[in-house]
C-alpha angles and dihedrals in degrees: 000000000000122000115210100174140044120214101190122055134145132203132200087277089077088070097231100053126088113210138076129229089259091052090054093048091051093049093046088054091048095053099038099254108154097193138014136178124234102222108168116175122271119253096267090073110096107255091011126141129277114258088252089068090058094044095047096061087106086088091064112097118244090230126032119181090341093308120119113230122203118206109226150130142226099228119201121234102228107184145018091269091066095247118159132225090239125067124236093246088067097038093054092065096051126094096223135012126199120191123197148165118245121176091223089061104037134016116261110234138171127307095266095048094045091048093051090048092054093045091052090048090054090061086075104099093210095063114100105170136029105213129221097346088170092073106129091209086071107042113196141182093256097198094051091049094049093047089051090049091053092047092051096040093243126149120236112221125228099201115210094200091057088072091059130042101315101080111008114208095031100110100084092042091050089050091053091048092050092049090048091049088054092049095046096039093241119161118237138200122212114216129181091205085220115205094167125031095246089069095058113111094006105128098155098133094046093044090055092048094047090051091050094052095035093238111202111247092219090067094054115085095196098073097079136028089214091053092058094042091051090049092051089048088054087054091055098247101175099207098046091096086078088071095044089057093047093048091049091049090055093059 
């Protein structure tokens, strides 16, 4: 299974990442990634960008050095009701929206409370991906979360960095989630959660796991640019036609 796009990348604007947009483009080109998503943190993250940074992504070209660039965000869930730190009037103009739980933005609680929080968050029609659900700091009822994702047409992320130093103890949970996604026919997105350019396009941990569990390629959004674009079109992303025109022009 070959991954040609990366749905989760941060720049220096996130406050604890170390590369620029140009750094990411250059690295994507180097490693053969055809498309990546800029998903800097929302403003509730300590050191994160002002909301103007998120809104002003319209200045970023659709294609840089032959790499497609999605304008997005990793929004922070900020309370038990699943509310985000970014309003819908901003989210509606983005290409892709990730939502996630971070313990510096919302209190980690028990399995039932965390599960309910994620399920309520997924009622927001602008959310496309739930990030790093395998984080052991936020235990969840994995089956309930995946069934809610399927109901709301939301991708569940398998986060490559969670297998390393980012979220220790995630590996076995991520394995369970991936197996459950296979069983329940839930689509997944693989993100590197890049915080420095050298991480972009490196999916080694997830590739190994998917091979081990024989993950069906049709459930993985990262294997085709058109697959992701079609999904975002399903979600009603109003600016995604830009990419459809550019892809058609390349033929």
